PDB file of N, CA, C and O in Angstrom:
ATOM      1  N   MET A   1     -60.232  43.306 -16.467  1.00  0.00           N
ATOM      2  CA  MET A   1     -60.447  43.981 -17.550  1.00  0.00           C
ATOM      3  C   MET A   1     -61.522  44.683 -18.006  1.00  0.00           C
ATOM      4  O   MET A   1     -61.529  45.762 -18.599  1.00  0.00           O
ATOM      5  N   ALA A   2     -62.625  43.832 -17.611  1.00  0.00           N
ATOM      6  CA  ALA A   2     -64.128  44.347 -17.944  1.00  0.00           C
ATOM      7  C   ALA A   2     -64.623  45.614 -16.976  1.00  0.00           C
ATOM      8  O   ALA A   2     -65.602  46.306 -17.255  1.00  0.00           O
ATOM      9  N   ASN A   3     -63.971  45.764 -16.047  1.00  0.00           N
ATOM     10  CA  ASN A   3     -64.492  46.815 -15.180  1.00  0.00           C
ATOM     11  C   ASN A   3     -63.287  47.528 -14.309  1.00  0.00           C
ATOM     12  O   ASN A   3     -62.840  46.963 -13.311  1.00  0.00           O
ATOM     13  N   ALA A   4     -62.821  48.730 -14.724  1.00  0.00           N
ATOM     14  CA  ALA A   4     -61.867  49.162 -13.914  1.00  0.00           C
ATOM     15  C   ALA A   4     -62.019  50.384 -13.057  1.00  0.00           C
ATOM     16  O   ALA A   4     -61.310  51.390 -13.049  1.00  0.00           O
ATOM     17  N   CYS A   5     -63.478  49.997 -12.064  1.00  0.00           N
ATOM     18  CA  CYS A   5     -63.480  50.793 -11.142  1.00  0.00           C
ATOM     19  C   CYS A   5     -62.275  50.813  -9.831  1.00  0.00           C
ATOM     20  O   CYS A   5     -61.976  49.716  -9.361  1.00  0.00           O
ATOM     21  N   HIS A   6     -61.840  51.621  -9.462  1.00  0.00           N
ATOM     22  CA  HIS A   6     -60.691  51.625  -8.669  1.00  0.00           C
ATOM     23  C   HIS A   6     -61.351  51.334  -7.079  1.00  0.00           C
ATOM     24  O   HIS A   6     -60.537  51.361  -6.156  1.00  0.00           O
ATOM     25  N   TYR A   7     -62.825  51.054  -6.742  1.00  0.00           N
ATOM     26  CA  TYR A   7     -63.123  50.695  -5.373  1.00  0.00           C
ATOM     27  C   TYR A   7     -63.775  49.439  -5.359  1.00  0.00           C
ATOM     28  O   TYR A   7     -64.461  48.941  -4.466  1.00  0.00           O
ATOM     29  N   MET A   8     -63.434  48.948  -6.587  1.00  0.00           N
ATOM     30  CA  MET A   8     -63.830  47.419  -6.652  1.00  0.00           C
ATOM     31  C   MET A   8     -62.596  46.574  -6.302  1.00  0.00           C
ATOM     32  O   MET A   8     -61.514  46.612  -6.888  1.00  0.00           O
ATOM     33  N   VAL A   9     -62.978  45.699  -5.108  1.00  0.00           N
ATOM     34  CA  VAL A   9     -61.828  44.464  -4.874  1.00  0.00           C
ATOM     35  C   VAL A   9     -62.505  43.392  -5.150  1.00  0.00           C
ATOM     36  O   VAL A   9     -63.674  43.206  -4.811  1.00  0.00           O
ATOM     37  N   LEU A  10     -61.690  42.492  -5.889  1.00  0.00           N
ATOM     38  CA  LEU A  10     -61.755  41.438  -5.888  1.00  0.00           C
ATOM     39  C   LEU A  10     -60.998  40.226  -5.094  1.00  0.00           C
ATOM     40  O   LEU A  10     -59.780  40.226  -4.912  1.00  0.00           O
ATOM     41  N   ILE A  11     -61.781  39.307  -4.694  1.00  0.00           N
ATOM     42  CA  ILE A  11     -61.161  38.168  -3.272  1.00  0.00           C
ATOM     43  C   ILE A  11     -61.338  37.049  -3.993  1.00  0.00           C
ATOM     44  O   ILE A  11     -62.445  36.724  -4.424  1.00  0.00           O
ATOM     45  N   PRO A  12     -60.133  36.285  -4.206  1.00  0.00           N
ATOM     46  CA  PRO A  12     -60.170  35.123  -4.844  1.00  0.00           C
ATOM     47  C   PRO A  12     -60.082  34.161  -3.701  1.00  0.00           C
ATOM     48  O   PRO A  12     -59.331  34.440  -2.766  1.00  0.00           O
ATOM     49  N   ARG A  13     -60.864  32.923  -3.686  1.00  0.00           N
ATOM     50  CA  ARG A  13     -61.063  31.723  -3.034  1.00  0.00           C
ATOM     51  C   ARG A  13     -60.860  30.664  -3.765  1.00  0.00           C
ATOM     52  O   ARG A  13     -61.111  30.761  -4.966  1.00  0.00           O
ATOM     53  N   LEU A  14     -60.315  29.289  -3.189  1.00  0.00           N
ATOM     54  CA  LEU A  14     -60.178  28.206  -3.239  1.00  0.00           C
ATOM     55  C   LEU A  14     -61.154  27.409  -2.807  1.00  0.00           C
ATOM     56  O   LEU A  14     -61.347  27.322  -1.595  1.00  0.00           O
ATOM     57  N   VAL A  15     -61.880  26.742  -3.648  1.00  0.00           N
ATOM     58  CA  VAL A  15     -63.304  25.880  -3.071  1.00  0.00           C
ATOM     59  C   VAL A  15     -63.208  24.578  -3.594  1.00  0.00           C
ATOM     60  O   VAL A  15     -62.895  24.311  -4.754  1.00  0.00           O
ATOM     61  N   ARG A  16     -63.441  23.903  -2.848  1.00  0.00           N
ATOM     62  CA  ARG A  16     -63.585  22.562  -3.352  1.00  0.00           C
ATOM     63  C   ARG A  16     -64.971  21.672  -3.104  1.00  0.00           C
ATOM     64  O   ARG A  16     -65.238  21.128  -2.033  1.00  0.00           O
ATOM     65  N   SER A  17     -65.776  21.629  -4.261  1.00  0.00           N
ATOM     66  CA  SER A  17     -67.070  21.304  -3.853  1.00  0.00           C
ATOM     67  C   SER A  17     -67.467  20.083  -3.111  1.00  0.00           C
ATOM     68  O   SER A  17     -68.458  20.061  -2.382  1.00  0.00           O
ATOM     69  N   PHE A  18     -66.560  18.909  -3.332  1.00  0.00           N
ATOM     70  CA  PHE A  18     -66.727  17.521  -3.020  1.00  0.00           C
ATOM     71  C   PHE A  18     -65.116  17.240  -2.452  1.00  0.00           C
ATOM     72  O   PHE A  18     -64.070  17.799  -2.782  1.00  0.00           O
ATOM     73  N   PRO A  19     -65.333  16.284  -1.592  1.00  0.00           N
ATOM     74  CA  PRO A  19     -64.018  15.843  -1.355  1.00  0.00           C
ATOM     75  C   PRO A  19     -63.382  15.159  -2.372  1.00  0.00           C
ATOM     76  O   PRO A  19     -64.099  14.614  -3.212  1.00  0.00           O
ATOM     77  N   PHE A  20     -61.849  15.053  -2.496  1.00  0.00           N
ATOM     78  CA  PHE A  20     -61.040  14.399  -3.594  1.00  0.00           C
ATOM     79  C   PHE A  20     -61.554  15.159  -4.835  1.00  0.00           C
ATOM     80  O   PHE A  20     -61.764  14.297  -5.689  1.00  0.00           O
ATOM     81  N   THR A  21     -61.861  16.420  -5.341  1.00  0.00           N
ATOM     82  CA  THR A  21     -61.981  16.844  -6.665  1.00  0.00           C
ATOM     83  C   THR A  21     -61.271  18.058  -6.749  1.00  0.00           C
ATOM     84  O   THR A  21     -60.804  18.522  -5.709  1.00  0.00           O
ATOM     85  N   LYS A  22     -61.132  18.576  -7.690  1.00  0.00           N
ATOM     86  CA  LYS A  22     -59.834  19.763  -7.814  1.00  0.00           C
ATOM     87  C   LYS A  22     -60.578  20.999  -7.250  1.00  0.00           C
ATOM     88  O   LYS A  22     -61.781  21.247  -7.333  1.00  0.00           O
ATOM     89  N   LYS A  23     -59.643  21.685  -6.687  1.00  0.00           N
ATOM     90  CA  LYS A  23     -60.060  22.913  -6.355  1.00  0.00           C
ATOM     91  C   LYS A  23     -60.623  23.867  -7.730  1.00  0.00           C
ATOM     92  O   LYS A  23     -60.429  23.653  -8.927  1.00  0.00           O
ATOM     93  N   GLN A  24     -61.236  24.767  -7.196  1.00  0.00           N
ATOM     94  CA  GLN A  24     -61.955  25.701  -8.269  1.00  0.00           C
ATOM     95  C   GLN A  24     -61.673  27.358  -7.794  1.00  0.00           C
ATOM     96  O   GLN A  24     -61.502  27.571  -6.594  1.00  0.00           O
ATOM     97  N   VAL A  25     -61.638  28.355  -8.638  1.00  0.00           N
ATOM     98  CA  VAL A  25     -61.235  29.690  -7.942  1.00  0.00           C
ATOM     99  C   VAL A  25     -62.368  30.226  -8.029  1.00  0.00           C
ATOM    100  O   VAL A  25     -62.838  30.348  -9.160  1.00  0.00           O
ATOM    101  N   HIS A  26     -63.010  30.623  -7.063  1.00  0.00           N
ATOM    102  CA  HIS A  26     -63.936  31.688  -6.847  1.00  0.00           C
ATOM    103  C   HIS A  26     -63.813  33.054  -6.737  1.00  0.00           C
ATOM    104  O   HIS A  26     -62.832  33.328  -6.045  1.00  0.00           O
ATOM    105  N   ILE A  27     -64.437  34.078  -7.156  1.00  0.00           N
ATOM    106  CA  ILE A  27     -64.184  35.421  -7.095  1.00  0.00           C
ATOM    107  C   ILE A  27     -65.281  36.002  -6.124  1.00  0.00           C
ATOM    108  O   ILE A  27     -66.428  35.760  -6.501  1.00  0.00           O
ATOM    109  N   GLU A  28     -65.178  36.667  -5.037  1.00  0.00           N
ATOM    110  CA  GLU A  28     -66.005  37.656  -4.484  1.00  0.00           C
ATOM    111  C   GLU A  28     -65.706  39.057  -4.834  1.00  0.00           C
ATOM    112  O   GLU A  28     -64.542  39.390  -5.057  1.00  0.00           O
ATOM    113  N   THR A  29     -66.418  39.675  -4.880  1.00  0.00           N
ATOM    114  CA  THR A  29     -66.447  41.242  -5.336  1.00  0.00           C
ATOM    115  C   THR A  29     -66.813  42.190  -3.897  1.00  0.00           C
ATOM    116  O   THR A  29     -67.582  41.740  -3.048  1.00  0.00           O
ATOM    117  N   TYR A  30     -66.332  43.184  -3.793  1.00  0.00           N
ATOM    118  CA  TYR A  30     -66.558  44.026  -2.834  1.00  0.00           C
ATOM    119  C   TYR A  30     -66.114  45.468  -3.333  1.00  0.00           C
ATOM    120  O   TYR A  30     -65.018  45.780  -3.799  1.00  0.00           O
ATOM    121  N   CYS A  31     -67.352  46.365  -3.099  1.00  0.00           N
ATOM    122  CA  CYS A  31     -66.918  47.566  -3.477  1.00  0.00           C
ATOM    123  C   CYS A  31     -66.425  48.274  -1.850  1.00  0.00           C
ATOM    124  O   CYS A  31     -66.838  47.981  -0.729  1.00  0.00           O
ATOM    125  N   GLU A  32     -65.373  49.313  -2.285  1.00  0.00           N
ATOM    126  CA  GLU A  32     -65.010  49.887  -0.919  1.00  0.00           C
ATOM    127  C   GLU A  32     -65.899  51.362  -0.682  1.00  0.00           C
ATOM    128  O   GLU A  32     -66.011  51.749   0.481  1.00  0.00           O
ATOM    129  N   LYS A  33     -66.379  51.988  -1.532  1.00  0.00           N
ATOM    130  CA  LYS A  33     -67.364  53.082  -1.688  1.00  0.00           C
ATOM    131  C   LYS A  33     -68.400  53.011  -0.959  1.00  0.00           C
ATOM    132  O   LYS A  33     -68.590  53.767  -0.006  1.00  0.00           O
ATOM    133  N   THR A  34     -69.445  51.806  -1.433  1.00  0.00           N
ATOM    134  CA  THR A  34     -70.657  51.486  -0.954  1.00  0.00           C
ATOM    135  C   THR A  34     -70.750  50.349  -0.026  1.00  0.00           C
ATOM    136  O   THR A  34     -71.830  49.922   0.381  1.00  0.00           O
ATOM    137  N   ASN A  35     -69.559  49.844   0.317  1.00  0.00           N
ATOM    138  CA  ASN A  35     -69.622  48.541   1.297  1.00  0.00           C
ATOM    139  C   ASN A  35     -70.611  47.230   0.673  1.00  0.00           C
ATOM    140  O   ASN A  35     -70.934  46.274   1.378  1.00  0.00           O
ATOM    141  N   ARG A  36     -70.911  47.345  -0.400  1.00  0.00           N
ATOM    142  CA  ARG A  36     -71.442  46.189  -1.168  1.00  0.00           C
ATOM    143  C   ARG A  36     -70.757  44.983  -1.395  1.00  0.00           C
ATOM    144  O   ARG A  36     -69.539  44.917  -1.226  1.00  0.00           O
ATOM    145  N   SER A  37     -71.474  43.961  -1.787  1.00  0.00           N
ATOM    146  CA  SER A  37     -70.454  42.640  -1.903  1.00  0.00           C
ATOM    147  C   SER A  37     -71.673  41.664  -2.804  1.00  0.00           C
ATOM    148  O   SER A  37     -72.894  41.769  -2.696  1.00  0.00           O
ATOM    149  N   GLY A  38     -71.003  40.833  -3.585  1.00  0.00           N
ATOM    150  CA  GLY A  38     -71.585  39.839  -4.272  1.00  0.00           C
ATOM    151  C   GLY A  38     -72.382  40.319  -5.595  1.00  0.00           C
ATOM    152  O   GLY A  38     -73.310  39.723  -6.143  1.00  0.00           O
ATOM    153  N   PHE A  39     -71.822  41.477  -5.949  1.00  0.00           N
ATOM    154  CA  PHE A  39     -72.166  41.750  -7.635  1.00  0.00           C
ATOM    155  C   PHE A  39     -71.389  41.215  -8.564  1.00  0.00           C
ATOM    156  O   PHE A  39     -70.223  40.894  -8.335  1.00  0.00           O
ATOM    157  N   ASP A  40     -71.990  41.067  -9.746  1.00  0.00           N
ATOM    158  CA  ASP A  40     -71.265  40.829 -11.021  1.00  0.00           C
ATOM    159  C   ASP A  40     -70.394  41.746 -11.547  1.00  0.00           C
ATOM    160  O   ASP A  40     -70.736  42.793 -12.096  1.00  0.00           O
ATOM    161  N   PRO A  41     -68.887  41.233 -11.329  1.00  0.00           N
ATOM    162  CA  PRO A  41     -67.640  42.147 -11.223  1.00  0.00           C
ATOM    163  C   PRO A  41     -67.525  42.500 -12.848  1.00  0.00           C
ATOM    164  O   PRO A  41     -66.408  42.937 -13.125  1.00  0.00           O
ATOM    165  N   HIS A  42     -68.243  42.426 -13.744  1.00  0.00           N
ATOM    166  CA  HIS A  42     -68.285  42.577 -15.020  1.00  0.00           C
ATOM    167  C   HIS A  42     -68.974  44.282 -15.105  1.00  0.00           C
ATOM    168  O   HIS A  42     -68.535  45.221 -15.769  1.00  0.00           O
ATOM    169  N   ILE A  43     -70.092  44.255 -14.252  1.00  0.00           N
ATOM    170  CA  ILE A  43     -71.169  45.155 -14.326  1.00  0.00           C
ATOM    171  C   ILE A  43     -70.538  46.309 -13.150  1.00  0.00           C
ATOM    172  O   ILE A  43     -70.493  47.525 -13.337  1.00  0.00           O
ATOM    173  N   GLY A  44     -70.193  45.769 -12.225  1.00  0.00           N
ATOM    174  CA  GLY A  44     -70.253  46.732 -10.710  1.00  0.00           C
ATOM    175  C   GLY A  44     -71.173  46.751  -9.879  1.00  0.00           C
ATOM    176  O   GLY A  44     -72.035  45.875  -9.949  1.00  0.00           O
ATOM    177  N   CYS A  45     -71.241  47.782  -8.841  1.00  0.00           N
ATOM    178  CA  CYS A  45     -72.181  47.654  -7.814  1.00  0.00           C
ATOM    179  C   CYS A  45     -73.146  48.594  -8.360  1.00  0.00           C
ATOM    180  O   CYS A  45     -74.281  48.595  -7.882  1.00  0.00           O
ATOM    181  N   GLY A  46     -72.844  49.392  -9.296  1.00  0.00           N
ATOM    182  CA  GLY A  46     -74.003  50.034  -9.927  1.00  0.00           C
ATOM    183  C   GLY A  46     -73.905  51.756  -9.549  1.00  0.00           C
ATOM    184  O   GLY A  46     -74.719  52.566  -9.992  1.00  0.00           O
ATOM    185  N   GLU A  47     -72.952  52.056  -8.808  1.00  0.00           N
ATOM    186  CA  GLU A  47     -72.975  53.441  -7.598  1.00  0.00           C
ATOM    187  C   GLU A  47     -72.121  54.483  -8.635  1.00  0.00           C
ATOM    188  O   GLU A  47     -72.643  55.552  -8.949  1.00  0.00           O
ATOM    189  N   CYS A  48     -71.006  54.173  -9.062  1.00  0.00           N
ATOM    190  CA  CYS A  48     -70.162  54.801  -9.610  1.00  0.00           C
ATOM    191  C   CYS A  48     -70.050  55.097 -11.165  1.00  0.00           C
ATOM    192  O   CYS A  48     -69.503  56.086 -11.654  1.00  0.00           O
ATOM    193  N   HIS A  49     -70.637  54.109 -11.824  1.00  0.00           N
ATOM    194  CA  HIS A  49     -70.634  54.348 -13.210  1.00  0.00           C
ATOM    195  C   HIS A  49     -72.053  53.818 -13.761  1.00  0.00           C
ATOM    196  O   HIS A  49     -72.634  52.742 -13.623  1.00  0.00           O
ATOM    197  N   ALA A  50     -72.424  55.186 -14.542  1.00  0.00           N
ATOM    198  CA  ALA A  50     -73.729  54.803 -15.079  1.00  0.00           C
ATOM    199  C   ALA A  50     -74.065  53.809 -16.093  1.00  0.00           C
ATOM    200  O   ALA A  50     -73.213  53.411 -16.887  1.00  0.00           O
ATOM    201  N   LEU A  51     -75.436  53.334 -16.101  1.00  0.00           N
ATOM    202  CA  LEU A  51     -75.630  52.304 -17.400  1.00  0.00           C
ATOM    203  C   LEU A  51     -75.120  52.954 -18.904  1.00  0.00           C
ATOM    204  O   LEU A  51     -75.020  54.177 -19.003  1.00  0.00           O
ATOM    205  N   PRO A  52     -74.900  52.336 -19.713  1.00  0.00           N
ATOM    206  CA  PRO A  52     -74.747  52.940 -21.074  1.00  0.00           C
ATOM    207  C   PRO A  52     -76.389  53.124 -21.610  1.00  0.00           C
ATOM    208  O   PRO A  52     -77.285  52.344 -21.286  1.00  0.00           O
ATOM    209  N   PRO A  53     -76.537  54.087 -22.323  1.00  0.00           N
ATOM    210  CA  PRO A  53     -78.181  54.260 -22.460  1.00  0.00           C
ATOM    211  C   PRO A  53     -78.768  52.891 -23.121  1.00  0.00           C
ATOM    212  O   PRO A  53     -79.943  52.632 -22.857  1.00  0.00           O
ATOM    213  N   ILE A  54     -78.184  52.163 -23.802  1.00  0.00           N
ATOM    214  CA  ILE A  54     -78.898  51.131 -24.674  1.00  0.00           C
ATOM    215  C   ILE A  54     -79.583  50.198 -23.428  1.00  0.00           C
ATOM    216  O   ILE A  54     -80.510  49.429 -23.684  1.00  0.00           O
ATOM    217  N   PHE A  55     -79.049  50.339 -22.085  1.00  0.00           N
ATOM    218  CA  PHE A  55     -79.765  49.846 -21.004  1.00  0.00           C
ATOM    219  C   PHE A  55     -80.754  50.181 -20.044  1.00  0.00           C
ATOM    220  O   PHE A  55     -81.296  49.572 -19.122  1.00  0.00           O
ATOM    221  N   GLU A  56     -80.844  51.470 -20.582  1.00  0.00           N
ATOM    222  CA  GLU A  56     -82.028  52.277 -19.779  1.00  0.00           C
ATOM    223  C   GLU A  56     -83.407  52.213 -20.205  1.00  0.00           C
ATOM    224  O   GLU A  56     -83.711  52.348 -21.390  1.00  0.00           O
ATOM    225  N   GLU A  57     -84.318  51.998 -19.221  1.00  0.00           N
ATOM    226  CA  GLU A  57     -85.844  52.076 -19.742  1.00  0.00           C
ATOM    227  C   GLU A  57     -86.103  53.240 -20.287  1.00  0.00           C
ATOM    228  O   GLU A  57     -85.535  54.253 -19.878  1.00  0.00           O
ATOM    229  N   ARG A  58     -87.052  53.271 -21.349  1.00  0.00           N
ATOM    230  CA  ARG A  58     -87.630  54.141 -21.992  1.00  0.00           C
ATOM    231  C   ARG A  58     -88.933  53.731 -22.351  1.00  0.00           C
ATOM    232  O   ARG A  58     -89.259  52.548 -22.245  1.00  0.00           O
ATOM    233  N   ASP A  59     -89.747  54.639 -22.785  1.00  0.00           N
ATOM    234  CA  ASP A  59     -91.167  54.499 -23.569  1.00  0.00           C
ATOM    235  C   ASP A  59     -91.165  54.127 -24.874  1.00  0.00           C
ATOM    236  O   ASP A  59     -90.724  54.887 -25.735  1.00  0.00           O
ATOM    237  N   ILE A  60     -91.645  52.946 -25.157  1.00  0.00           N
ATOM    238  CA  ILE A  60     -91.580  52.348 -26.263  1.00  0.00           C
ATOM    239  C   ILE A  60     -92.979  52.498 -27.113  1.00  0.00           C
ATOM    240  O   ILE A  60     -93.984  51.902 -26.726  1.00  0.00           O
ATOM    241  N   GLN A  61     -92.991  53.109 -27.986  1.00  0.00           N
ATOM    242  CA  GLN A  61     -94.147  53.561 -28.711  1.00  0.00           C
ATOM    243  C   GLN A  61     -94.427  52.406 -30.037  1.00  0.00           C
ATOM    244  O   GLN A  61     -93.600  52.013 -30.860  1.00  0.00           O
ATOM    245  N   PRO A  62     -95.687  52.085 -29.927  1.00  0.00           N
ATOM    246  CA  PRO A  62     -96.053  51.185 -31.139  1.00  0.00           C
ATOM    247  C   PRO A  62     -95.558  51.565 -32.214  1.00  0.00           C
ATOM    248  O   PRO A  62     -95.328  52.762 -32.389  1.00  0.00           O
ATOM    249  N   GLY A  63     -95.277  50.599 -33.197  1.00  0.00           N
ATOM    250  CA  GLY A  63     -94.530  51.137 -34.241  1.00  0.00           C
ATOM    251  C   GLY A  63     -93.219  51.474 -34.792  1.00  0.00           C
ATOM    252  O   GLY A  63     -92.909  52.004 -35.858  1.00  0.00           O
ATOM    253  N   GLY A  64     -92.492  51.021 -33.770  1.00  0.00           N
ATOM    254  CA  GLY A  64     -91.180  51.274 -33.866  1.00  0.00           C
ATOM    255  C   GLY A  64     -90.728  52.572 -33.194  1.00  0.00           C
ATOM    256  O   GLY A  64     -91.602  53.280 -32.694  1.00  0.00           O
ATOM    257  N   PRO A  65     -89.386  52.973 -33.130  1.00  0.00           N
ATOM    258  CA  PRO A  65     -88.791  54.179 -32.552  1.00  0.00           C
ATOM    259  C   PRO A  65     -89.175  55.008 -33.630  1.00  0.00           C
ATOM    260  O   PRO A  65     -89.445  54.594 -34.757  1.00  0.00           O
ATOM    261  N   LYS A  66     -89.198  56.481 -33.169  1.00  0.00           N
ATOM    262  CA  LYS A  66     -89.602  57.586 -33.906  1.00  0.00           C
ATOM    263  C   LYS A  66     -88.597  58.797 -33.862  1.00  0.00           C
ATOM    264  O   LYS A  66     -88.850  59.831 -34.479  1.00  0.00           O
TER     265      LYS A  66
END
């Protein structure tokens, strides 16, 4: 629900880290548009949706914003 990109595919896997332990669900991500995988599903691959302006780099002047 955090990222509604229709190109992103979530692939669940059941993983057991050690024998005789409970299985855990691991989620793998895949983008059908860019053929990328392994990115954070909350953010996405970065191709379709631009980052909000608060995350963009900008020149910071001494003395605060003007």
